[in-house]
C-alpha positions as CSV (number, residue, x, y, z in Angstrom):
1,X,0.0,0.0,0.0
2,X,1.4,3.3,-1.1
3,X,1.7,6.4,1.2
4,X,-1.2,8.0,-0.6
5,X,-3.4,4.8,-0.2
6,X,-2.4,4.6,3.5
7,X,-3.5,8.3,3.9
8,X,-6.8,7.6,2.4
9,X,-7.3,4.5,4.4
10,X,-6.6,6.4,7.7
11,X,-9.1,9.0,6.7
12,X,-11.6,6.4,5.8
13,X,-11.4,4.7,9.2
14,X,-11.8,8.0,11.0
15,X,-14.9,8.9,9.1
16,X,-16.4,5.4,9.8
17,X,-15.4,5.8,13.5
18,X,-17.2,9.2,13.8
19,X,-20.3,8.1,12.0
20,X,-19.7,10.0,8.8
21,X,-19.6,6.7,6.9
22,X,-21.5,3.4,7.5
23,X,-19.6,0.3,8.7
24,X,-20.3,-1.6,5.5
25,X,-19.0,1.1,3.3
26,X,-16.5,-0.3,0.8
27,X,-13.1,1.4,0.7
28,X,-11.7,1.9,-2.8
29,X,-8.0,2.1,-3.4
30,X,-6.6,4.1,-6.2
31,X,-7.8,7.4,-7.8
32,X,-11.5,6.6,-7.4
33,X,-11.5,7.9,-3.8
34,X,-14.5,10.2,-3.1
35,X,-13.5,13.8,-3.2
36,X,-14.4,16.5,-0.6
37,X,-17.5,18.5,-1.3
38,X,-18.6,21.9,0.0
39,X,-21.8,22.2,2.0
40,X,-23.8,25.1,3.4
41,X,-23.3,25.2,7.2
42,X,-26.2,24.8,9.5
43,X,-28.0,28.1,10.2
44,X,-29.5,29.4,13.5
45,X,-33.0,30.9,13.9
46,X,-33.0,34.7,13.9
47,X,-35.7,37.0,15.3
48,X,-35.6,40.4,13.6
49,X,-37.1,42.0,16.7
50,X,-34.0,41.1,18.7
51,X,-31.6,42.9,16.4
52,X,-30.5,46.2,17.8
53,X,-29.6,48.9,15.4
54,X,-26.0,50.1,15.9
55,X,-25.1,53.8,15.7
56,X,-21.8,54.9,14.5
57,X,-19.9,56.8,17.2
58,X,-18.7,60.0,15.5
59,X,-15.9,60.3,18.0
60,X,-14.4,57.1,16.5
61,X,-14.2,58.6,13.0
62,X,-10.9,60.2,12.2
63,X,-10.1,61.8,8.9
64,X,-6.6,62.8,8.2
65,X,-6.4,65.7,5.8
66,X,-3.3,67.8,5.1
67,X,-5.1,71.1,4.8
68,X,-3.5,74.5,5.4
69,X,-4.8,78.1,5.9
70,X,-2.3,80.6,4.5
71,X,-2.3,84.1,5.9
72,X,0.0,86.8,4.4
73,X,1.8,88.6,7.3
74,X,0.3,91.9,6.2
75,X,-3.2,90.5,6.8
76,X,-2.1,88.6,10.0
77,X,-0.7,91.8,11.5
78,X,-3.8,93.8,10.7
79,X,-6.0,91.1,12.3
80,X,-3.8,90.9,15.4
81,X,-3.7,94.7,15.7
82,X,-7.5,94.8,15.8
83,X,-7.5,92.1,18.5
84,X,-4.9,93.8,20.7
85,X,-6.3,97.4,20.4
86,X,-9.5,96.7,22.5
87,X,-10.2,94.7,25.6
88,X,-13.4,93.2,24.0
89,X,-14.1,90.5,21.5
90,X,-14.0,91.6,17.9
91,X,-14.7,90.0,14.5
92,X,-14.7,90.5,10.8
93,X,-14.9,88.9,7.4
94,X,-12.4,88.2,4.6
95,X,-11.7,87.0,1.1
96,X,-10.3,83.6,0.3
97,X,-8.8,81.9,-2.7
98,X,-8.1,78.2,-3.1
99,X,-4.5,77.8,-4.2
100,X,-4.1,74.0,-3.9
101,X,-5.9,70.8,-3.4
102,X,-6.3,71.6,0.4
103,X,-4.6,75.0,0.7
104,X,-6.6,78.2,1.2
105,X,-5.1,81.7,1.2
106,X,-6.7,84.7,2.9
107,X,-6.4,87.6,0.4
108,X,-8.0,90.4,2.4
109,X,-9.9,91.1,5.7
110,X,-12.6,93.6,6.6
111,X,-13.8,95.1,9.8
112,X,-17.6,95.5,9.7
113,X,-19.9,97.6,11.9
114,X,-20.6,95.6,15.0
115,X,-21.5,95.7,18.7
116,X,-19.0,94.0,21.0
117,X,-18.6,93.1,24.7
118,X,-16.2,91.0,26.8
119,X,-17.9,87.8,25.7
120,X,-19.6,88.5,22.3
121,X,-19.2,90.4,19.0
122,X,-22.3,90.8,16.8
123,X,-22.0,92.1,13.2
124,X,-24.9,94.3,12.1
125,X,-27.0,92.4,9.5
126,X,-26.8,95.0,6.8
127,X,-23.0,95.3,7.0
128,X,-22.3,92.0,5.1
129,X,-24.7,93.1,2.3
130,X,-23.0,96.6,2.1
131,X,-19.6,94.9,1.9
132,X,-20.8,92.6,-0.9
133,X,-22.1,95.7,-2.8
134,X,-18.7,97.4,-2.3
135,X,-16.9,94.4,-3.7
136,X,-19.1,94.4,-6.8
137,X,-18.3,98.0,-7.4
138,X,-14.6,97.2,-7.1
139,X,-15.1,94.4,-9.7
140,X,-14.3,91.7,-7.1
141,X,-16.3,88.5,-6.6
142,X,-18.3,88.7,-3.3
143,X,-18.9,85.0,-3.4
144,X,-15.2,84.6,-2.3
145,X,-16.2,86.2,1.0
146,X,-15.6,82.9,2.8
147,X,-13.5,83.8,5.8
148,X,-14.7,84.7,9.3
149,X,-12.2,85.7,12.0
150,X,-13.0,86.6,15.6
151,X,-11.2,87.0,18.9
152,X,-11.7,85.5,22.3
153,X,-9.9,88.4,24.0
154,X,-7.8,86.8,26.8
155,X,-9.6,83.5,26.8
156,X,-8.6,80.3,25.1
157,X,-9.0,79.6,21.4
158,X,-11.9,77.2,20.8
159,X,-15.1,77.2,18.8
160,X,-18.2,77.6,20.9
161,X,-21.6,76.3,19.9
162,X,-22.4,79.9,18.6
163,X,-19.1,79.8,16.6
164,X,-20.0,76.4,15.1
165,X,-23.4,77.7,14.0
166,X,-21.9,80.8,12.4
167,X,-19.8,78.6,10.1
168,X,-22.8,76.6,9.1
169,X,-24.7,79.7,8.1
170,X,-22.5,80.0,5.1
171,X,-23.5,76.6,3.7
172,X,-24.2,78.0,0.2
173,X,-20.5,78.1,-0.5
174,X,-18.3,75.2,-1.4
175,X,-16.3,75.8,1.8
176,X,-15.9,78.3,4.6
177,X,-12.8,79.2,6.7
178,X,-13.0,80.2,10.4
179,X,-10.2,81.4,12.7
180,X,-10.4,82.2,16.4
181,X,-7.5,84.1,18.0
182,X,-6.7,85.6,21.4
183,X,-4.4,88.4,22.5
184,X,-1.5,86.0,23.1
185,X,-1.5,85.3,19.4
186,X,-2.8,81.7,19.8
187,X,-5.0,80.7,16.8
188,X,-7.2,77.8,15.9
189,X,-8.4,77.2,12.3
190,X,-11.4,75.4,11.0
191,X,-12.7,74.6,7.5
192,X,-16.4,73.8,6.9
193,X,-16.8,71.8,3.6
194,X,-20.2,71.7,2.1
195,X,-19.6,70.0,-1.3
196,X,-19.5,67.2,-2.4
197,X,-20.3,66.2,1.3
198,X,-20.7,68.2,4.5
199,X,-17.6,67.9,6.6
200,X,-15.8,69.9,9.3
201,X,-12.0,70.0,9.6
202,X,-10.9,71.4,13.0
203,X,-7.4,72.3,14.2
204,X,-6.3,73.0,10.6
205,X,-2.7,74.1,10.2
206,X,-2.2,77.9,9.9
207,X,0.8,79.3,8.1
208,X,1.8,83.0,8.2
209,X,3.5,84.1,5.0
210,X,6.3,86.7,5.2
211,X,7.8,89.3,4.5
212,X,6.1,92.1,6.6
213,X,5.1,95.5,5.4
214,X,3.0,98.6,6.1
215,X,4.3,100.7,9.0
216,X,1.1,102.7,9.3
217,X,-1.0,99.6,10.2
218,X,-1.7,100.5,13.8
219,X,-3.2,103.9,12.9
220,X,-5.2,102.4,10.1
221,X,-6.7,99.8,12.5
222,X,-7.5,102.5,15.1
223,X,-9.4,104.4,12.5
224,X,-11.3,101.3,11.4
225,X,-12.3,100.5,15.0
226,X,-13.5,104.0,15.7
227,X,-15.7,103.9,12.6
228,X,-17.1,100.4,13.0
229,X,-16.8,99.0,16.6
230,X,-19.2,100.0,19.4
231,X,-19.9,98.7,22.8
232,X,-23.0,99.1,25.0
233,X,-22.6,101.5,28.0
234,X,-24.7,101.9,31.1
235,X,-27.0,104.9,31.3
236,X,-27.5,106.6,34.7
237,X,-30.7,105.8,36.5
238,X,-33.4,108.5,36.8
239,X,-33.0,110.6,39.9
240,X,-29.2,111.0,39.6
241,X,-27.6,114.2,38.4
242,X,-28.0,114.2,34.6
243,X,-28.3,116.6,31.7
244,X,-29.9,115.9,28.3
245,X,-28.4,116.7,24.9
246,X,-24.8,117.2,26.2
247,X,-21.5,116.2,24.8
248,X,-18.4,115.3,26.7
249,X,-15.9,118.2,27.1
250,X,-12.2,118.1,27.1
251,X,-10.9,115.7,29.7
252,X,-8.4,118.1,31.1
253,X,-11.3,120.6,31.8
254,X,-13.3,117.8,33.5
255,X,-10.4,117.0,35.8
256,X,-9.9,120.7,36.7
257,X,-13.6,121.0,37.7
258,X,-13.4,117.7,39.6
259,X,-10.5,118.9,41.7
260,X,-12.6,121.9,42.7
261,X,-15.5,119.6,43.7
262,X,-14.5,118.6,47.3
263,X,-17.6,116.4,47.9
264,X,-17.7,114.6,44.5
265,X,-20.1,115.1,41.7
266,X,-22.6,112.6,43.1
267,X,-22.0,113.3,46.7
268,X,-19.2,112.4,49.2
269,X,-20.5,108.8,49.6
270,X,-23.5,106.7,48.7
271,X,-24.5,103.0,48.3
272,X,-25.5,101.4,45.0
273,X,-26.1,97.7,44.8
274,X,-23.6,96.0,47.1
275,X,-21.0,98.8,46.7
276,X,-20.4,101.8,49.0
277,X,-18.9,104.6,46.9
278,X,-16.6,107.2,48.6
279,X,-15.2,110.2,46.8
280,X,-11.4,110.5,46.8
281,X,-10.4,114.1,45.9
282,X,-6.7,113.1,45.6
283,X,-7.3,110.6,42.7
284,X,-10.4,112.6,41.5
285,X,-12.4,109.3,41.5
286,X,-14.8,107.3,43.5
287,X,-13.4,104.4,45.4
288,X,-15.7,101.4,46.0
289,X,-16.0,99.2,49.1
290,X,-18.0,96.0,49.6
291,X,-20.9,96.8,52.0
292,X,-20.5,93.3,53.6
293,X,-16.7,92.9,53.9
294,X,-15.6,96.5,53.7
295,X,-12.9,95.5,51.4
296,X,-11.8,97.9,48.6
297,X,-13.0,96.8,45.1
298,X,-11.4,97.2,41.7
299,X,-13.0,99.3,39.0
300,X,-14.4,96.3,37.2
301,X,-15.8,94.9,40.5
302,X,-17.4,98.3,41.2
303,X,-19.1,98.3,37.8
304,X,-20.2,94.6,38.0
305,X,-21.7,94.9,41.5
306,X,-23.4,98.2,41.1
307,X,-24.3,98.0,37.4
308,X,-23.0,101.5,36.9
309,X,-19.7,103.2,36.1
310,X,-19.6,106.3,38.3
311,X,-16.1,107.1,37.2
312,X,-17.0,107.4,33.6
313,X,-15.8,110.8,32.4
314,X,-19.1,111.4,30.4
315,X,-21.2,111.0,33.6
316,X,-18.8,113.1,35.7
317,X,-19.0,115.9,33.1
318,X,-22.8,115.8,33.2
319,X,-22.9,115.9,37.0
320,X,-20.4,118.8,37.2
321,X,-22.6,120.9,34.8
322,X,-25.6,120.3,37.0
323,X,-23.6,121.4,40.0
324,X,-22.5,124.5,38.2
325,X,-26.0,125.3,37.0
326,X,-27.5,124.9,40.5
327,X,-24.8,127.0,42.1
């Protein structure tokens, strides 16, 4: 018996032993040995009601894209100057051009009319329309207005829920670029893609392109802020010294009048909210103290706790005029 026949004989005996073949099955030597055949495995019963739909965890999806936002240093310096000039948040729009498969260059930025505070910056609705009309007059394509930049003042660079929704508002474009920056110069970039599928690329690389230029940049930015950026200020409550239709005078004149006001324009001391205000003729300002702890407060704490800024030069000017008129 050859090795091949011995192999088949051994297999034959195993199949008989395990019941796969009957005991009286004839074993055939040679090439007429039965070949293996493929069979469908046994299947279990399945109840469709017991199948739980699985939901993809978006946190497990990672897309690696070598995308880059390019900012010429002239534009970067202008944006950072806007940010550093005021202690509020600030934002604006900009033009973009796609220069590579996943490279986007910022070609210009604009500061629009807006209302700002320490934690928000809201562009006036008509400002974007007016900017688009201006671009058309300059024979530029307003559809490339696909860049939104904003600051977080001294806070960290992240995209809040409001920021995320702002990017989605420009879904009519193929893409939209967003950058958040703070006064320390930290930046975070994001790209919203809308075609061919909707996708958000966060923490996109940002490259500042050199060389620098424009030595008059700071003055230009100051002028832009004066024309476009406003913040809400508190108005004195009724019953306090006030005067309608007045404009603030020269600050040096105000200080001179204040020095002559021994008891302060609103009185030597009074309580507003949880703050006790005491006039200090040496510093020509009101000092604030907590009515509970008697500890001296900072200017910001005085405003926050009382809801009013009694050291605002505009208010002081109005009060001095009332004092002068009643004298």
